TORPA-4810 file (N, C-alpha, C, O; in nm, 3 decimals):
<nodes>
NODE_1_3.493_3.531_-6.008_3.634_3.523_-6.044_3.703_3.660_-6.040_3.820_3.671_-6.001_M
NODE_2_3.630_3.765_-6.080_3.694_3.897_-6.079_3.726_3.941_-5.937_3.828_4.007_-5.914_W
NODE_3_3.640_3.906_-5.841_3.668_3.940_-5.702_3.788_3.861_-5.651_3.870_3.914_-5.576_L
NODE_4_3.797_3.735_-5.691_3.912_3.653_-5.654_4.040_3.715_-5.711_4.143_3.717_-5.644_F
NODE_5_4.034_3.764_-5.833_4.150_3.829_-5.893_4.192_3.955_-5.818_4.311_3.982_-5.800_G
NODE_6_4.091_4.031_-5.775_4.122_4.153_-5.698_4.190_4.116_-5.567_4.284_4.184_-5.524_V
NODE_7_4.143_4.009_-5.503_4.204_3.966_-5.377_4.350_3.923_-5.398_4.436_3.957_-5.317_F
NODE_8_4.376_3.849_-5.505_4.512_3.802_-5.532_4.605_3.922_-5.557_4.715_3.928_-5.502_I
NODE_9_4.560_4.015_-5.639_4.641_4.134_-5.668_4.666_4.214_-5.540_4.776_4.263_-5.516_I
NODE_10_4.563_4.227_-5.459_4.576_4.300_-5.333_4.677_4.232_-5.240_4.753_4.300_-5.172_T
NODE_11_4.677_4.101_-5.237_4.774_4.028_-5.154_4.916_4.058_-5.200_5.005_4.078_-5.118_A
NODE_12_4.939_4.060_-5.333_5.072_4.091_-5.384_5.115_4.233_-5.352_5.229_4.256_-5.311_G
NODE_13_5.024_4.330_-5.370_5.057_4.470_-5.341_5.085_4.488_-5.192_5.176_4.561_-5.154_I
NODE_14_5.006_4.422_-5.108_5.027_4.433_-4.964_5.163_4.378_-4.923_5.233_4.440_-4.843_T
NODE_15_5.201_4.264_-4.978_5.332_4.207_-4.947_5.444_4.298_-4.995_5.542_4.318_-4.924_A
NODE_16_5.429_4.352_-5.116_5.530_4.444_-5.170_5.544_4.568_-5.081_5.655_4.609_-5.047_F
NODE_17_5.432_4.626_-5.044_5.436_4.747_-4.961_5.494_4.716_-4.823_5.565_4.799_-4.766_Y
NODE_18_5.464_4.598_-4.769_5.518_4.560_-4.638_5.670_4.553_-4.642_5.737_4.604_-4.552_T
NODE_19_5.726_4.489_-4.747_5.871_4.481_-4.759_5.932_4.619_-4.779_6.035_4.651_-4.720_M
NODE_20_5.870_4.701_-4.861_5.918_4.838_-4.881_5.920_4.914_-4.750_6.020_4.980_-4.718_R
NODE_21_5.812_4.906_-4.674_5.804_4.976_-4.546_5.911_4.925_-4.450_5.972_5.004_-4.378_M
NODE_22_5.933_4.793_-4.448_6.032_4.734_-4.357_6.173_4.781_-4.390_6.248_4.820_-4.301_L
NODE_23_6.209_4.778_-4.518_6.344_4.817_-4.558_6.370_4.966_-4.538_6.477_5.005_-4.491_L
NODE_24_6.273_5.050_-4.574_6.293_5.194_-4.561_6.293_5.239_-4.415_6.352_5.342_-4.382_L
NODE_25_6.228_5.161_-4.329_6.217_5.203_-4.189_6.331_5.151_-4.103_6.384_5.225_-4.021_T
NODE_26_6.370_5.026_-4.120_6.462_4.962_-4.026_6.599_4.930_-4.085_6.686_4.881_-4.012_F
NODE_27_6.621_4.955_-4.213_6.750_4.922_-4.275_6.806_5.046_-4.344_6.732_5.139_-4.376_F
NODE_28_6.938_5.045_-4.366_7.002_5.156_-4.435_7.027_5.273_-4.342_7.003_5.266_-4.221_G
NODE_29_7.077_5.382_-4.400_7.106_5.502_-4.322_6.978_5.576_-4.287_6.880_5.575_-4.362_D
NODE_30_6.982_5.642_-4.171_6.865_5.719_-4.126_6.853_5.844_-4.212_6.949_5.921_-4.225_Y
NODE_31_6.737_5.864_-4.268_6.715_5.978_-4.358_6.613_6.077_-4.304_6.567_6.164_-4.377_R
NODE_32_6.578_6.064_-4.177_6.482_6.157_-4.119_6.548_6.282_-4.064_6.669_6.301_-4.078_G
NODE_33_6.467_6.366_-4.001_6.517_6.492_-3.945_6.502_6.496_-3.793_6.564_6.580_-3.728_H
NODE_34_6.422_6.408_-3.737_6.402_6.408_-3.593_6.500_6.317_-3.523_6.595_6.268_-3.584_G
NODE_35_6.478_6.294_-3.397_6.562_6.205_-3.316_6.474_6.092_-3.264_6.407_6.108_-3.162_H
NODE_36_6.472_5.979_-3.332_6.382_5.869_-3.292_6.422_5.812_-3.157_6.540_5.807_-3.122_P
NODE_37_6.324_5.769_-3.083_6.347_5.708_-2.952_6.239_5.603_-2.929_6.135_5.603_-2.995_H
NODE_38_6.265_5.514_-2.835_6.170_5.406_-2.807_6.044_5.463_-2.742_6.051_5.551_-2.656_E
NODE_39_5.930_5.411_-2.784_5.803_5.455_-2.726_5.788_5.398_-2.586_5.849_5.296_-2.554_A
NODE_40_5.709_5.461_-2.501_5.688_5.409_-2.366_5.607_5.280_-2.368_5.543_5.248_-2.468_P
NODE_41_5.611_5.205_-2.258_5.536_5.077_-2.253_5.387_5.093_-2.278_5.322_4.999_-2.326_P
NODE_42_5.331_5.209_-2.246_5.188_5.227_-2.270_5.154_5.221_-2.418_5.038_5.197_-2.453_T
NODE_43_5.252_5.243_-2.506_5.230_5.233_-2.650_5.280_5.101_-2.706_5.212_5.038_-2.787_M
NODE_44_5.400_5.058_-2.661_5.454_4.933_-2.715_5.377_4.811_-2.667_5.364_4.713_-2.740_T
NODE_45_5.326_4.815_-2.543_5.251_4.701_-2.491_5.130_4.667_-2.576_5.117_4.552_-2.620_G
NODE_46_5.038_4.763_-2.602_4.924_4.732_-2.689_4.966_4.689_-2.830_4.900_4.605_-2.890_P
NODE_47_5.076_4.748_-2.883_5.120_4.709_-3.017_5.169_4.564_-3.020_5.139_4.490_-3.113_L
NODE_48_5.244_4.524_-2.917_5.289_4.385_-2.910_5.171_4.290_-2.899_5.168_4.185_-2.964_V
NODE_49_5.073_4.327_-2.816_4.954_4.243_-2.802_4.879_4.230_-2.935_4.838_4.120_-2.972_F
NODE_50_4.863_4.341_-3.005_4.794_4.337_-3.135_4.875_4.256_-3.237_4.817_4.186_-3.320_L
NODE_51_5.008_4.266_-3.231_5.090_4.190_-3.324_5.074_4.040_-3.301_5.062_3.964_-3.396_A
NODE_52_5.075_3.999_-3.175_5.056_3.856_-3.145_4.919_3.809_-3.191_4.905_3.700_-3.246_L
NODE_53_4.817_3.892_-3.168_4.683_3.854_-3.214_4.677_3.844_-3.366_4.611_3.756_-3.420_C
NODE_54_4.747_3.935_-3.435_4.746_3.933_-3.581_4.811_3.806_-3.635_4.766_3.749_-3.735_T
NODE_55_4.919_3.763_-3.568_4.988_3.642_-3.614_4.896_3.520_-3.608_4.898_3.436_-3.697_V
NODE_56_4.816_3.511_-3.503_4.735_3.391_-3.485_4.592_3.401_-3.529_4.523_3.299_-3.537_G
NODE_57_4.542_3.523_-3.560_4.400_3.536_-3.589_4.364_3.471_-3.723_4.250_3.428_-3.743_V
NODE_58_4.461_3.465_-3.815_4.431_3.401_-3.943_4.398_3.255_-3.930_4.326_3.200_-4.014_G
NODE_59_4.450_3.190_-3.826_4.422_3.048_-3.806_4.276_3.024_-3.771_4.226_2.912_-3.788_L
NODE_60_4.205_3.126_-3.724_4.064_3.107_-3.689_3.978_3.077_-3.811_3.871_3.018_-3.799_L
NODE_61_4.026_3.118_-3.928_3.949_3.090_-4.049_3.996_2.970_-4.126_3.940_2.939_-4.231_G
NODE_62_4.097_2.902_-4.077_4.150_2.787_-4.152_4.059_2.666_-4.138_4.012_2.637_-4.028_S
NODE_63_4.034_2.596_-4.247_3.949_2.475_-4.240_4.007_2.368_-4.149_3.932_2.290_-4.091_P
NODE_64_4.141_2.362_-4.136_4.202_2.260_-4.051_4.160_2.275_-3.905_4.160_2.177_-3.830_Q
NODE_65_4.124_2.397_-3.864_4.080_2.422_-3.726_3.930_2.441_-3.716_3.880_2.492_-3.616_L
NODE_66_3.858_2.400_-3.820_3.712_2.406_-3.815_3.651_2.535_-3.863_3.529_2.551_-3.857_G
NODE_67_3.732_2.630_-3.911_3.680_2.759_-3.962_3.584_2.824_-3.862_3.472_2.861_-3.896_S
NODE_68_3.632_2.838_-3.737_3.545_2.892_-3.634_3.507_3.037_-3.662_3.401_3.082_-3.619_V
NODE_69_3.591_3.108_-3.733_3.557_3.248_-3.764_3.433_3.256_-3.852_3.354_3.350_-3.841_F
NODE_70_3.416_3.156_-3.939_3.298_3.154_-4.024_3.169_3.132_-3.947_3.062_3.167_-3.996_G
NODE_71_3.179_3.074_-3.827_3.059_3.058_-3.745_3.022_3.187_-3.673_2.909_3.203_-3.627_D
NODE_72_3.117_3.280_-3.663_3.091_3.408_-3.594_3.044_3.515_-3.691_2.953_3.592_-3.660_W
NODE_73_3.105_3.519_-3.808_3.073_3.622_-3.907_3.035_3.552_-4.037_3.117_3.481_-4.096_V
NODE_74_2.912_3.572_-4.080_2.867_3.507_-4.203_2.753_3.587_-4.263_2.695_3.674_-4.197_F
NODE_75_2.720_3.556_-4.387_2.611_3.619_-4.458_2.499_3.517_-4.478_2.517_3.415_-4.543_F
NODE_76_2.383_3.547_-4.420_2.264_3.462_-4.425_2.281_3.336_-4.341_2.203_3.313_-4.249_E
NODE_77_2.383_3.255_-4.370_2.403_3.132_-4.291_2.550_3.093_-4.301_2.615_3.125_-4.400_H
NODE_78_2.603_3.023_-4.199_2.745_2.983_-4.204_2.773_2.891_-4.322_2.690_2.810_-4.362_P
NODE_79_2.893_2.906_-4.377_2.935_2.821_-4.489_3.047_2.729_-4.441_3.131_2.767_-4.360_H
NODE_80_3.047_2.610_-4.492_3.150_2.514_-4.453_3.284_2.553_-4.515_3.293_2.579_-4.635_E
NODE_81_3.388_2.557_-4.432_3.520_2.591_-4.480_3.587_2.473_-4.546_3.589_2.363_-4.491_G
NODE_82_3.643_2.495_-4.663_3.714_2.388_-4.735_3.852_2.440_-4.774_3.869_2.558_-4.804_T
NODE_83_3.948_2.351_-4.773_4.085_2.387_-4.809_4.109_2.352_-4.956_4.095_2.237_-4.997_F
NODE_84_4.146_2.455_-5.035_4.177_2.435_-5.178_4.326_2.459_-5.194_4.374_2.571_-5.176_V
NODE_85_4.399_2.354_-5.227_4.545_2.361_-5.226_4.599_2.461_-5.327_4.693_2.535_-5.296_A
NODE_86_4.542_2.467_-5.447_4.599_2.555_-5.548_4.576_2.701_-5.515_4.657_2.787_-5.550_W
NODE_87_4.462_2.731_-5.446_4.438_2.870_-5.404_4.539_2.910_-5.296_4.592_3.021_-5.297_I
NODE_88_4.562_2.818_-5.201_4.660_2.847_-5.096_4.799_2.863_-5.155_4.874_2.952_-5.114_A
NODE_89_4.833_2.779_-5.251_4.965_2.788_-5.313_4.979_2.917_-5.394_5.083_2.984_-5.388_L
NODE_90_4.874_2.951_-5.469_4.878_3.073_-5.550_4.892_3.197_-5.461_4.971_3.287_-5.490_L
NODE_91_4.813_3.201_-5.353_4.821_3.315_-5.263_4.958_3.327_-5.198_5.010_3.438_-5.183_G
NODE_92_5.016_3.212_-5.161_5.150_3.213_-5.101_5.254_3.261_-5.200_5.340_3.342_-5.166_T
NODE_93_5.247_3.211_-5.325_5.343_3.252_-5.427_5.332_3.402_-5.458_5.432_3.471_-5.475_L
NODE_94_5.209_3.451_-5.465_5.191_3.595_-5.492_5.248_3.678_-5.377_5.313_3.780_-5.401_V
NODE_95_5.223_3.636_-5.253_5.276_3.709_-5.138_5.428_3.706_-5.137_5.492_3.809_-5.116_A
NODE_96_5.487_3.588_-5.158_5.633_3.577_-5.162_5.689_3.659_-5.278_5.793_3.724_-5.264_V
NODE_97_5.621_3.657_-5.394_5.665_3.738_-5.507_5.663_3.886_-5.474_5.755_3.959_-5.511_G
NODE_98_5.558_3.933_-5.405_5.553_4.073_-5.364_5.665_4.109_-5.270_5.724_4.216_-5.282_G
NODE_99_5.695_4.020_-5.175_5.806_4.044_-5.083_5.939_4.049_-5.158_6.022_4.136_-5.132_L
NODE_100_5.957_3.955_-5.252_6.082_3.951_-5.328_6.098_4.075_-5.415_6.207_4.131_-5.422_A
NODE_101_5.992_4.119_-5.479_5.999_4.239_-5.563_6.031_4.362_-5.479_6.110_4.447_-5.520_L
NODE_102_5.970_4.371_-5.362_6.000_4.482_-5.273_6.145_4.481_-5.228_6.207_4.587_-5.216_G
NODE_103_6.199_4.363_-5.203_6.339_4.353_-5.159_6.434_4.393_-5.272_6.531_4.464_-5.249_Y
NODE_104_6.405_4.347_-5.394_6.491_4.379_-5.508_6.495_4.529_-5.534_6.601_4.585_-5.563_V
NODE_105_6.382_4.595_-5.524_6.374_4.736_-5.558_6.429_4.827_-5.448_6.481_4.935_-5.477_L
NODE_106_6.417_4.786_-5.322_6.449_4.879_-5.213_6.566_4.833_-5.125_6.589_4.891_-5.019_Y
NODE_107_6.638_4.731_-5.167_6.747_4.685_-5.081_6.865_4.783_-5.081_6.944_4.783_-4.986_R
NODE_108_6.880_4.868_-5.188_6.996_4.955_-5.199_6.972_5.094_-5.141_7.066_5.171_-5.127_R
NODE_109_6.849_5.129_-5.106_6.815_5.258_-5.046_6.862_5.374_-5.134_6.938_5.460_-5.091_H
NODE_110_6.815_5.375_-5.256_6.851_5.483_-5.347_6.785_5.613_-5.304_6.682_5.615_-5.237_E
NODE_111_6.847_5.723_-5.345_6.794_5.854_-5.308_6.657_5.877_-5.370_6.567_5.932_-5.306_E
NODE_112_6.641_5.833_-5.493_6.512_5.846_-5.562_6.439_5.714_-5.555_6.498_5.608_-5.577_R
NODE_113_6.313_5.718_-5.525_6.233_5.597_-5.511_6.227_5.523_-5.645_6.192_5.585_-5.746_D
NODE_114_6.260_5.394_-5.650_6.258_5.321_-5.777_6.121_5.318_-5.844_6.113_5.311_-5.966_P
NODE_115_6.017_5.325_-5.767_5.883_5.319_-5.826_5.845_5.449_-5.895_5.750_5.452_-5.973_M
NODE_116_5.918_5.557_-5.868_5.882_5.686_-5.928_5.898_5.683_-6.079_5.811_5.729_-6.152_E
NODE_117_6.009_5.630_-6.124_6.030_5.621_-6.269_5.944_5.512_-6.332_5.904_5.523_-6.447_S
NODE_118_5.917_5.405_-6.256_5.838_5.295_-6.311_5.692_5.333_-6.329_5.629_5.294_-6.428_A
NODE_119_5.639_5.407_-6.238_5.496_5.442_-6.244_5.469_5.566_-6.328_5.358_5.583_-6.378_L
NODE_120_5.568_5.654_-6.343_5.547_5.774_-6.423_5.445_5.868_-6.360_5.455_5.897_-6.240_G
NODE_121_5.348_5.917_-6.438_5.248_6.010_-6.383_5.166_5.949_-6.268_5.117_6.021_-6.181_P
NODE_122_5.152_5.817_-6.270_5.074_5.753_-6.164_5.140_5.770_-6.028_5.075_5.763_-5.924_M
NODE_123_5.274_5.794_-6.029_5.346_5.814_-5.903_5.291_5.936_-5.829_5.270_5.932_-5.708_W
NODE_124_5.269_6.046_-5.903_5.215_6.166_-5.840_5.075_6.142_-5.785_5.039_6.192_-5.679_D
NODE_125_4.996_6.063_-5.860_4.860_6.031_-5.813_4.866_5.955_-5.681_4.790_5.985_-5.588_V
NODE_126_4.955_5.856_-5.672_4.967_5.778_-5.550_5.027_5.860_-5.437_4.982_5.851_-5.323_L
NODE_127_5.129_5.942_-5.469_5.191_6.025_-5.366_5.091_6.124_-5.306_5.099_6.156_-5.188_Q
NODE_128_4.999_6.172_-5.387_4.897_6.266_-5.340_4.769_6.196_-5.298_4.665_6.261_-5.281_N
NODE_129_4.776_6.062_-5.280_4.663_5.984_-5.231_4.537_6.009_-5.315_4.429_6.039_-5.266_R
NODE_130_4.559_5.993_-5.447_4.450_6.010_-5.544_4.386_6.149_-5.536_4.274_6.169_-5.582_Y
NODE_131_4.456_6.244_-5.478_4.413_6.383_-5.466_4.284_6.397_-5.386_4.213_6.497_-5.395_Y
NODE_132_4.255_6.295_-5.307_4.135_6.302_-5.224_4.150_6.409_-5.117_4.057_6.485_-5.092_I
NODE_133_4.269_6.415_-5.054_4.291_6.517_-4.952_4.286_6.657_-5.012_4.230_6.749_-4.952_D
NODE_134_4.344_6.673_-5.131_4.341_6.804_-5.196_4.197_6.845_-5.228_4.158_6.960_-5.207_A
NODE_135_4.120_6.750_-5.279_3.980_6.781_-5.307_3.905_6.818_-5.179_3.826_6.912_-5.177_F
NODE_136_3.931_6.742_-5.074_3.863_6.769_-4.947_3.899_6.908_-4.894_3.813_6.981_-4.846_Y
NODE_137_4.030_6.943_-4.904_4.073_7.074_-4.854_4.013_7.186_-4.939_3.962_7.285_-4.885_M
NODE_138_4.018_7.171_-5.070_3.972_7.279_-5.158_3.820_7.289_-5.166_3.766_7.398_-5.180_R
NODE_139_3.753_7.176_-5.156_3.607_7.177_-5.172_3.533_7.198_-5.041_3.420_7.247_-5.041_A
NODE_140_3.596_7.161_-4.928_3.524_7.167_-4.800_3.595_7.257_-4.699_3.536_7.350_-4.645_I
NODE_141_3.724_7.228_-4.673_3.794_7.298_-4.565_3.813_7.446_-4.598_3.770_7.533_-4.521_I
NODE_142_3.876_7.476_-4.713_3.904_7.615_-4.746_3.776_7.699_-4.762_3.769_7.808_-4.706_Y
NODE_143_3.674_7.651_-4.836_3.551_7.732_-4.842_3.487_7.754_-4.706_3.437_7.862_-4.677_P
NODE_144_3.489_7.650_-4.623_3.428_7.666_-4.490_3.509_7.760_-4.403_3.453_7.847_-4.336_T
NODE_145_3.641_7.743_-4.404_3.726_7.824_-4.317_3.738_7.968_-4.366_3.733_8.061_-4.285_R
NODE_146_3.756_7.989_-4.498_3.786_8.122_-4.550_3.664_8.199_-4.595_3.665_8.322_-4.592_D
NODE_147_3.560_8.131_-4.637_3.442_8.202_-4.690_3.325_8.194_-4.595_3.274_8.297_-4.550_T
NODE_148_3.282_8.073_-4.564_3.163_8.058_-4.479_3.188_8.113_-4.339_3.104_8.185_-4.285_L
NODE_149_3.303_8.081_-4.281_3.331_8.130_-4.147_3.346_8.282_-4.146_3.305_8.347_-4.051_S
NODE_150_3.405_8.339_-4.254_3.416_8.485_-4.262_3.279_8.549_-4.271_3.254_8.653_-4.210_A
NODE_151_3.189_8.487_-4.349_3.053_8.540_-4.358_2.980_8.532_-4.225_2.909_8.624_-4.186_A
NODE_152_2.999_8.420_-4.155_2.936_8.406_-4.023_2.993_8.509_-3.926_2.919_8.568_-3.847_V
NODE_153_3.127_8.531_-3.932_3.190_8.630_-3.844_3.136_8.770_-3.874_3.103_8.845_-3.782_Y
NODE_154_3.127_8.806_-4.005_3.074_8.938_-4.040_2.931_8.954_-3.994_2.894_9.059_-3.940_W
NODE_155_2.849_8.850_-4.014_2.710_8.856_-3.968_2.701_8.875_-3.818_2.619_8.952_-3.768_T
NODE_156_2.787_8.803_-3.746_2.786_8.815_-3.600_2.830_8.954_-3.555_2.773_9.011_-3.462_N
NODE_157_2.935_9.007_-3.622_2.989_9.136_-3.579_2.899_9.252_-3.618_2.883_9.346_-3.540_Q
NODE_158_2.839_9.247_-3.737_2.767_9.364_-3.788_2.615_9.354_-3.776_2.548_9.457_-3.775_H
NODE_159_2.560_9.235_-3.767_2.414_9.223_-3.759_2.370_9.181_-3.619_2.293_9.252_-3.554_I
NODE_160_2.419_9.066_-3.575_2.377_9.018_-3.443_2.422_9.113_-3.333_2.344_9.147_-3.244_L
NODE_161_2.550_9.155_-3.339_2.598_9.248_-3.236_2.526_9.381_-3.245_2.498_9.444_-3.143_D
NODE_162_2.494_9.427_-3.369_2.420_9.552_-3.383_2.281_9.541_-3.321_2.234_9.635_-3.256_A
NODE_163_2.216_9.427_-3.340_2.084_9.407_-3.280_2.094_9.407_-3.128_2.014_9.471_-3.060_I
NODE_164_2.192_9.333_-3.075_2.209_9.326_-2.930_2.245_9.462_-2.873_2.187_9.507_-2.773_V
NODE_165_2.342_9.529_-2.937_2.382_9.661_-2.887_2.268_9.762_-2.901_2.249_9.846_-2.813_N
NODE_166_2.192_9.753_-3.011_2.077_9.843_-3.026_1.972_9.819_-2.920_1.914_9.913_-2.865_G
NODE_167_1.947_9.691_-2.891_1.851_9.661_-2.784_1.900_9.713_-2.649_1.821_9.762_-2.568_A
NODE_168_2.031_9.701_-2.626_2.085_9.753_-2.500_2.072_9.905_-2.493_2.036_9.960_-2.389_A
NODE_169_2.102_9.973_-2.605_2.089_10.119_-2.606_1.944_10.161_-2.586_1.916_10.255_-2.511_A
NODE_170_1.850_10.093_-2.652_1.708_10.123_-2.634_1.665_10.100_-2.490_1.588_10.178_-2.434_L
NODE_171_1.715_9.992_-2.431_1.682_9.965_-2.291_1.734_10.075_-2.200_1.667_10.114_-2.104_A
NODE_172_1.854_10.127_-2.228_1.907_10.237_-2.147_1.822_10.362_-2.160_1.792_10.429_-2.061_R
NODE_173_1.781_10.394_-2.285_1.696_10.512_-2.306_1.562_10.497_-2.234_1.517_10.589_-2.166_V
NODE_174_1.500_10.381_-2.248_1.372_10.357_-2.182_1.387_10.360_-2.030_1.300_10.412_-1.960_L
NODE_175_1.498_10.306_-1.980_1.518_10.307_-1.835_1.534_10.451_-1.784_1.484_10.484_-1.677_S
NODE_176_1.605_10.536_-1.861_1.617_10.676_-1.820_1.481_10.745_-1.822_1.451_10.824_-1.732_R
NODE_177_1.397_10.718_-1.924_1.264_10.778_-1.930_1.177_10.732_-1.813_1.107_10.812_-1.751_A
NODE_178_1.183_10.602_-1.783_1.107_10.549_-1.670_1.155_10.611_-1.539_1.075_10.645_-1.452_V
NODE_179_1.289_10.626_-1.525_1.343_10.686_-1.403_1.296_10.831_-1.389_1.258_10.875_-1.280_M
NODE_180_1.298_10.908_-1.502_1.251_11.048_-1.495_1.104_11.054_-1.457_1.064_11.135_-1.373_W
NODE_181_1.021_10.968_-1.521_0.878_10.968_-1.491_0.853_10.930_-1.345_0.766_10.987_-1.279_F
NODE_182_0.928_10.834_-1.297_0.910_10.789_-1.158_0.948_10.900_-1.059_0.877_10.925_-0.962_D
NODE_183_1.060_10.967_-1.087_1.106_11.069_-0.993_1.025_11.197_-1.001_0.998_11.259_-0.898_R
NODE_184_0.985_11.238_-1.122_0.921_11.368_-1.137_0.769_11.363_-1.139_0.705_11.463_-1.106_N
NODE_185_0.710_11.251_-1.176_0.564_11.243_-1.183_0.510_11.164_-1.065_0.435_11.216_-0.982_V
NODE_186_0.549_11.038_-1.057_0.494_10.954_-0.951_0.542_11.003_-0.814_0.462_11.025_-0.723_I
NODE_187_0.675_11.019_-0.800_0.725_11.068_-0.672_0.675_11.210_-0.643_0.650_11.244_-0.528_D
NODE_188_0.661_11.293_-0.750_0.610_11.429_-0.729_0.467_11.427_-0.678_0.431_11.504_-0.589_G
NODE_189_0.385_11.339_-0.736_0.246_11.331_-0.691_0.237_11.282_-0.546_0.165_11.338_-0.464_F
NODE_190_0.314_11.175_-0.517_0.311_11.121_-0.381_0.366_11.222_-0.281_0.309_11.243_-0.174_V
NODE_191_0.478_11.284_-0.318_0.537_11.383_-0.227_0.445_11.504_-0.212_0.436_11.564_-0.105_N
NODE_192_0.374_11.541_-0.324_0.278_11.653_-0.316_0.165_11.621_-0.220_0.125_11.707_-0.141_G
NODE_193_0.113_11.499_-0.225_0.009_11.459_-0.130_0.060_11.466_0.014_-0.010_11.511_0.105_L
NODE_194_0.183_11.420_0.030_0.240_11.424_0.165_0.257_11.567_0.215_0.226_11.597_0.330_G
NODE_195_0.305_11.655_0.127_0.323_11.795_0.169_0.189_11.862_0.195_0.175_11.941_0.288_E
NODE_196_0.086_11.829_0.109_-0.048_11.886_0.131_-0.105_11.839_0.265_-0.162_11.917_0.341_T
NODE_197_-0.088_11.709_0.292_-0.136_11.658_0.420_-0.062_11.723_0.536_-0.121_11.753_0.639_A
NODE_198_0.068_11.744_0.518_0.145_11.809_0.623_0.101_11.953_0.646_0.087_11.998_0.759_G
NODE_199_0.079_12.026_0.533_0.034_12.166_0.547_-0.104_12.173_0.611_-0.128_12.255_0.699_S
NODE_200_-0.196_12.085_0.565_-0.331_12.084_0.624_-0.323_12.050_0.772_-0.391_12.111_0.854_S
NODE_201_-0.241_11.954_0.804_-0.226_11.918_0.945_-0.170_12.033_1.025_-0.207_12.054_1.141_G
NODE_202_-0.077_12.110_0.963_-0.021_12.227_1.034_-0.125_12.332_1.062_-0.122_12.397_1.166_G
NODE_203_-0.219_12.351_0.967_-0.326_12.448_0.991_-0.427_12.399_1.093_-0.471_12.473_1.180_L
NODE_204_-0.463_12.270_1.079_-0.564_12.216_1.171_-0.513_12.206_1.314_-0.590_12.216_1.410_L
NODE_205_-0.382_12.186_1.328_-0.333_12.172_1.465_-0.344_12.303_1.544_-0.339_12.305_1.667_K
NODE_206_-0.359_12.416_1.465_-0.376_12.543_1.537_-0.510_12.548_1.612_-0.524_12.617_1.713_Q
NODE_207_-0.608_12.472_1.558_-0.739_12.469_1.623_-0.741_12.378_1.744_-0.831_12.388_1.828_L
NODE_208_-0.644_12.291_1.755_-0.640_12.197_1.868_-0.555_12.259_1.980_-0.438_12.226_1.999_Q
NODE_209_-0.623_12.353_2.056_-0.549_12.422_2.164_-0.549_12.343_2.295_-0.465_12.367_2.381_S
NODE_210_-0.645_12.247_2.310_-0.656_12.173_2.435_-0.741_12.244_2.542_-0.757_12.190_2.652_G
NODE_211_-0.796_12.363_2.513_-0.880_12.439_2.608_-1.025_12.399_2.587_-1.082_12.424_2.481_N
NODE_212_-1.088_12.335_2.690_-1.224_12.283_2.677_-1.324_12.397_2.660_-1.423_12.383_2.588_V
NODE_213_-1.298_12.509_2.724_-1.390_12.623_2.714_-1.401_12.671_2.570_-1.510_12.700_2.521_Q
NODE_214_-1.286_12.678_2.503_-1.290_12.721_2.363_-1.360_12.617_2.275_-1.425_12.654_2.177_W
NODE_215_-1.347_12.488_2.308_-1.419_12.386_2.234_-1.570_12.405_2.250_-1.647_12.389_2.155_Y
NODE_216_-1.613_12.442_2.373_-1.757_12.463_2.401_-1.808_12.585_2.324_-1.918_12.584_2.269_A
NODE_217_-1.726_12.690_2.322_-1.766_12.811_2.248_-1.779_12.778_2.100_-1.874_12.820_2.034_V
NODE_218_-1.684_12.704_2.048_-1.690_12.667_1.907_-1.812_12.584_1.878_-1.877_12.604_1.775_G
NODE_219_-1.845_12.490_1.967_-1.964_12.408_1.948_-2.090_12.492_1.951_-2.182_12.472_1.871_L
NODE_220_-2.093_12.587_2.043_-2.212_12.673_2.055_-2.228_12.759_1.931_-2.339_12.774_1.880_F
NODE_221_-2.118_12.815_1.883_-2.123_12.898_1.763_-2.167_12.815_1.644_-2.244_12.863_1.560_V
NODE_222_-2.119_12.691_1.636_-2.157_12.607_1.525_-2.304_12.574_1.527_-2.370_12.573_1.423_G
NODE_223_-2.358_12.546_1.646_-2.501_12.515_1.656_-2.583_12.635_1.612_-2.682_12.620_1.539_V
NODE_224_-2.541_12.756_1.656_-2.616_12.877_1.618_-2.610_12.895_1.466_-2.710_12.932_1.404_I
NODE_225_-2.491_12.869_1.404_-2.478_12.888_1.260_-2.566_12.788_1.185_-2.628_12.825_1.085_A
NODE_226_-2.573_12.666_1.231_-2.659_12.568_1.166_-2.806_12.604_1.180_-2.885_12.589_1.087_L
NODE_227_-2.841_12.652_1.298_-2.981_12.694_1.320_-3.021_12.806_1.226_-3.130_12.804_1.170_A
NODE_228_-2.930_12.904_1.207_-2.961_13.015_1.117_-2.977_12.961_0.975_-3.067_13.004_0.902_I
NODE_229_-2.891_12.869_0.937_-2.897_12.815_0.801_-3.028_12.744_0.778_-3.095_12.767_0.677_V
NODE_230_-3.067_12.656_0.873_-3.193_12.582_0.858_-3.313_12.676_0.856_-3.408_12.654_0.781_F
NODE_231_-3.310_12.786_0.942_-3.422_12.880_0.944_-3.433_12.951_0.809_-3.543_12.970_0.758_I
NODE_232_-3.318_12.989_0.751_-3.320_13.055_0.622_-3.374_12.961_0.514_-3.452_13.003_0.427_R
NODE_233_-3.334_12.836_0.520_-3.382_12.741_0.420_-3.530_12.718_0.434_-3.602_12.714_0.335_I
NODE_234_-3.578_12.703_0.558_-3.720_12.680_0.581_-3.801_12.803_0.539_-3.923_12.803_0.551_A
</nodes>
């Protein structure tokens, strides 16, 4: 029964709010600041289609049409739809009452909303949407945007960038050391071998005169020198 009561009250509030919205939007003097204009067909077309569907979709749950909606959406197993006249009458009266109350309160388009004085402090609660948005902004958005993001930015600028820049500086120093070692040690050693080979070749080429007689003399002298060495050793 308590759930049924909540549904009935909700139906009345919905009807009241619908009438309020209708009167404030389409009747009386324009109180906005912009320049309203008709939306393009890409927006009005889907809205018209949804409106037509909304008008007829409630019939899908009516017992007179077999309650086909109950065969599509159900809990555990489909339930047979039954029509209870007093519930239908009560719901209709509550909806009509909500529409009538909304018309009485908002037909004159007063500067101050009639519900503001009627609700008192509750008006501020409703106007601020139960302060859910304020809580969300103060508890999540502002700390994340102003504190957490600032801490992440500082960490990125002073720690991560320092590590990356330090690694880059170290790499430059090491690359200069490697370049010096390559040019002065490795290249020096290789170039020294090349120069030594060149100098030795320059000296040896003096012995290569191309004169066969001198080659024979050198061979003869060498044989005599080896013979003397072997005789001395023996």
